N, C-alpha and C positions, 0 to 999 in steps of 0.2 A: 504494500498499499505506499504511494506517495502522497508526502509532508511536504510542504514548504513553511517550516515556520520563518519569520521575519526576524528572529531573534534565537542565538544561540549561545547555551552557557560557556563562558571564556575556558571552563578550566574542563567543560563534558561534551563538548561538541557532537553527541553521536545521540544526544539526548535524543528521543522522539515523544513528544507530549501527547500523551494518552486523549487525549480532547480535539489534538487536531487528527490523528486518526481515525479516530471513532467519525470526527467529523467527512471525513474522506472515506471511509464506508460507507457510511449512509449517503454519501453523496451517488456514489457508486451503484449501492443499491436502485436509490431513485432514478438514476439513468439508465438502468438496464429496464423499466417500464415491466418489468415484471418480480416485484417486492414478494417475498411472502412474508406472510403476519405472523410476531413473536411476541409472549407474553410470557415471562418469569413472576409465579405467585409465590411468596414465602408466609408462610405462617409459624406463628411463633406460641410458647406456652401459653399465652392471657388469650389465645383463640383471635388475637389479629390479625390481619394477614395485607402486607403489601403486593402490590402490583406493576409491577413495570412490563410498558408497548413498545415495543418496534418493530423493527423488520426485516430479512435477512435475503440474502441470495439465493435462486434454487437453489436446495442443495446437495447439487451435481459438479464433476469433472474439477476443473480450476476453483473455483468457487467452496470445494472445500475447505480446505485450509483459511482462508480467510472467514467463513463462518466460524470454523473451530474458534479461531485467534479472536475476533469478536464478541462472541456468547462465553467463552470462557474467561474471559477476562472481564466481562460484565456481570455473569453472575460471582464470579470473586469479589466487586465491587460489592456490590450488594448484600453479599453473606456478609460480610464486616459493616457494613453500614447499617441493616438492617435485621440480621439475623433470621433466626429462621430452623425451624428441624424438617420440617414438612416443604420441599422445593417443587413447581408444577411447572412445566417446560412446557407449553399450550405453543405448541407449531410444527414443526417436521421430526417427526419422531429419530430421523437420523443425528439430529444433533443433542437431540433428550440421549439417548441411547451413548454419544460420544462426552456428552456430561455427567453421565451415569457414572461411566467407567473412570472418569478422572477425576472426580471427588468420590473416592470411595477405599475402603482400605489399603488398596496394593493398586491406589491411583495413582498418579501426580498430585493432586492435591491429597495425600493421604492426610496431611496434616490439618486443614480446613477441615477434612470432613469429621476427624476426633476431635478438633477444638469445639466447633461452631455445634457440633452434635450432643458429643456424649459431654463436653467439659459442660456449657452455656446452658446446654437444652437438657440434660439429663437423659435423653437418648440419641440412639441414631440419626446421622441425617440420611434421610429419602429423598430420593430424584423419581418423581412418576410423569408419566405423559399423560396429554391431552390434547385434545382440537383446540386451535383457537377459540372457537366459537363455545368451547367448556372451562373458559377461564376464571377461575375462583374468583367471586366477588369480592371487593377490598374492602377490609373493615381494620380501617387506620383507627390505634387510640393517643390520645395523647392524655398525659397527667398532667391537671393545674395544681402542680406543687410549688409552694415558694410564696415570697410575696406577703408572709403571711409577721408584719412587725409588733404586735401587741403580744406585751406580758414581760416576761422575765425568762429568755433565754438563752442559751449553752450552740454555740456552732464550731465545729470543728473539723480540721482537716488531717488525713493520714500522709504522708508522706515519705519518702526510704530513707532519708536522712531526718526527718523533724517531723513532731507532729504540734500542728496547730490549735489552740483552743482559744476562743472568746468568750467573754461573760456581753451577752447582750440587753438594754433595759429599753423598751419601746422604739426601738429600730436602732438604739446609739450604742454602738460599742464602751463601755468603759471599762474593759480588761481584756487583754490580749499578750499571750505569751506564745511561744517555740521553745520546744524543749527536745533536744536532740535527743535519736534513739537508732536502733539498727535493727530492723526488722525483719529485713530480708534474710540475715543468717541463725535465727532463732527457729527451733524448734519444738518448744513449748510455748503449747497456745497459752496458757497463763502469762506469759514475758508480756503478749498483746494486750488479752484482757486486762493486768495490771496497769500497764501504761496508760491505754484510753481512761481508764478510770480515776486513774490519780489525775490524768489533765482534768476532766469533766467535774472533778472535787475541786481541784486547787479552780476554776472561774467560778464554781456553784459556788465558792463562799467569799465573792465578791456582789453575790446577790442577794437580797431577801427570802425567796424561793424560787424552785425551777418549774415553768410553765410546760418547756418542750424543748428537746433536745436534738440540734437535725447538723448533719454529718456528708463528708464527702472524701473519698480514695479512690485512687486508681483503681482499674478493677472491671468486672462486672457484675452487677449485684441486682438481683429480682427478689421486689417487694421485702427487702432487708437482707434476703438471704445473701452469702456470698459463693459467687457461682466460682470465680475465677479473681485473683489477685496476686501479682507479684508480691504483695508484702510478707503471704505467706505460703510461700514457694519452699522456704526449709523445714516445713512439716508434713510430719508425713501423711500418706490419705487418708491409712483410718483415724488418725488424731483431726482432720480436715473435715473429715464427715461428721465426726462425732462432738467435736471441741467449737471449731473452726466459722463453719457452715453458718450457725443460727449464732454466731458471738454475739452478734447485736443486737437479738433478743433475750439473750443472757442479760446486755448490761441494762437494757428496758427493764428487765425485772426487778434488776438494781435499785433502779430509781424509781420503784413505785408504779412502772407499768404506763407514765404519763408518754406522751406523743413522742415518739422515738422516730425519725426518718434518715434513712442512709440513702444516695445513690453514686454514681461515680463522678469524677472529679473535675472533669469534662462539662457535664450538663450544670454543674457548680458555677464554673467560671462564665459559661454563656446566660447561667442565669442571673449572674452578678453583672457582666456588661447590659442586658438587657436591664436589669433596675437602673444601672449607671445612667444609661442612654435615654432610659425612658420610651425605648420604642421596641419592637420585637423582629423578628427572623433576624436571628441572630446567629451568625456561625462562629462557634470561638475556635481556635487550633494555638496548644501550646507545645513550640518546639525545645524541650529538656533532654533529658536521659532518652527517650522516645518522642513520637507523635503522640497528644493528646486532643481531643478535639470533647465536642460537646452545639446541641442547637437548643434553640428554643425557635419554636415554629411562628408563621406570622400571627396566631392567635394568642403568642404569649405562654405556652404549654411547653414544656416538658417531654419529649415521645417516650416507648418503651424501645426506641431502638438501638443498636450497641455506638454507632458513630466511632469504630475503631478506626480510624483513619491512617494509622499508621499500618493496615495489612492492604490499604487497599491500593491499586494498582496505579503508578501514574507516567509511567514509562515504559515503551513499548517494543523499545528494538530488544533483540533476542539475546546480546551478550551485557543486558544490564546488573548491577550490583545485585549479589543475592542476600536478603536478609538471612542470618545467620541460626535465626529462630525456626522460621517458618519455612527455611527453604526456597524463598520464591525469590526470582527476579523482580526489580524493578516495582520496590513499595513502598510506600509513603515515610519510614522510619528510615529509611537510607539517604532522604532525600531535606529530611526537614527535622533536623533532630540534631544532639551532639556528636551521633555516629556520620550524622553527612558532613560534619564538618573535620573529622577525624579521616575521610575519605578524600576527601580534597586536601588532605596538605602536603602531600607527592607528586601531586600533579602542578599545586604551585608553588613547590620547588622550598618547601619549609619542613626542614628535617628536625622531626625533635625524638626521643626517646619511643622507641616501638614498646615498648612496658608503662609509659607513661598512662596513667587515668584520662577517660576521656574527658571529666571535667575540669582537668588539670589544662589537656590542650585546649581548650576553648579559651580558659584565662589566657594563656599565652596567645593567641590567635587575637582576643581584646586588646591585649598589651600592646601587638602589634600594629593593629588598624588604628590605635588611640594615637601611635606614634608616628601615623603616615606610610607605614607599610604598604606599598602596591601588591605585593603579594597575599596580604591577607584582602585587602579591597578584592581580589580576584574570588575570594573564598566566597564572600557575602554577595557580590554581583551576580555570582553565578547560583547560589539561593535563593535568590532573588528573581533569576528568570523559570528555574524551577517553580517559586510560586506564583509568580504572574498566570503561567499558563496552567497549571492546576485551581487557581481561582476560577478559570472559566470550566475544569474539569466538575471540579464542586459544583456550581451553579447549573450543571448538566441533571443533578441529583437531589441539591436542596432550592428550595427559595431563598434568595439570599440578600438581605438591605445592608446588611453592619457586618462586618469580617472585624473579630476580635483577635487579636496577636498580641501573644505574650511567650515566658519561657529565658532561660537562660539563653540560648543563642540568641534572640529578638534585643538581650541588653547591648547599651551602649552605641555608639555611631556606628556599628555595622549592622544593628539592627535598623537604625536609619536607612542605612544605604539599599538594605534587603528589600524594604517597604517603596523606597522611590524604584528601584528598578521592576517590580512586580507591578506600580502602577503604569511605566513607561511602554511595559509589556501590554497591557490592558488598554491604555489606550491606543496603541496604534492597532492590536490585532482583533479586540474585542471592545469598541468604545462604548455599545449599547449597556456593556455591563460596567465598563468605567464611570459610566453617568448615572448606576444604578447602584452600588456599591459602595461604601465609605467604611474606612479604614477606623481603627480604634486599638490604641496602644495603653492602656491602663495605668497611672501615676503606681508610685509604690506605697503611697496611701491607700490608692481604689484598690491594688491587691492583693496589702493587708485585710483592709478592714470590709473590703464590697465584698471576698470572697466570704470571709467571717459571717457579714449580715444573710448573707444568698444562703448559707448551709442553714443558718437558726433558721431562717426565716421557712424552711423547708415543712415543718407538719403544720396543722393548724390546731388550732384550744379550742376545744370546745367547751362552754362557761361551765357545764355539770362535770367535768372533770377536776377528779382530787390532785392539786397541787403538789411537788413535793418539796416539804419544809425544810429548811437548811438548820440543822441542830447546833 
């Protein structure tokens, strides 16, 4: 498939933007005059169903590899954006059979089959075939979580190196602190329980009572149940199942059963941005150790989608960088994170020790760009081109009015350069999107307090509920 990008990343000129490859394919389908309807439906555990409609070339001859490339990458994006244990491919049965073989225990996407199915949904990922006319009906659900500012609340956020907690009184942060911890190497679930409980008690000591507790953390959470989270990766599976999976229910019981709500940190980041901007249709992305994301709908709600954009395809070249965890080439974590900065050091001509941790390498690059080093500048320009094209790619799957961008990669002058370069790509390649989407980088106070307030605002307080008094 021929693509002709106007911008090539200076350190990665072979990059093939997913958005341009897909648009070239769709143009070819349209020009063929014999488009075949395709729909992909994904059903989740709560009964909600997402449906994506498109079209393919007739599935024969030279069209077959093009159809396979398009539909496999499309399904990959949808699985990590929206999630689902039951996938219906409504269209050509040959395409459905190819996807069933690919997303299977012995298939090329065995990682996705296991993770999306068993880890997230607790059941095998199943792909079934249907005619286009029999496409399942869409049943989207969105949760009106957050924006509750009444009463005495606690908001917390669990990170890989620290846990943040704040006391919030009628929407105002009256106390906040960060406490260092190292959860990812701890195999005893009691370590995690005691650490979170301690932070909650320290915040509670600043309030006359506690009416509700809200929190955020990286990972997948379904109705407060922990399905997958890197913070607990050292915990043996049997202990994860018996202690970790319902850890927040245990904490809720310890706090007298008051309203207690925990969601993915990306969703809370997007919610915090929506509250700060007083607007909706917010896609939030955080470029840190990996790529985190969250979404607030145009109606102001949080979805039940996964929004794990670290694993969605962004680069369609055959020899794209491979994600070390999933084994898949060309996915977001390699382009919008500390991993991206580390990967671009060699082509930039920056020599740092191979055993230096990625966070330290990022600091070195930040110091270099602050000193005006042109090599570091090329790294940020490269990421900026990636971002410009992938904002357009994300806009094919999300309705976006506001793009919230944060994370350590975005700190300092390098972050400004990323946004300036991305803006240039949008202006020249996608002018209609450039007029529609506004960027927002939260300031330090907004990042610290905004996230805490948004987390604390997650649960609603019913007037008849008993409050937890502080003795």
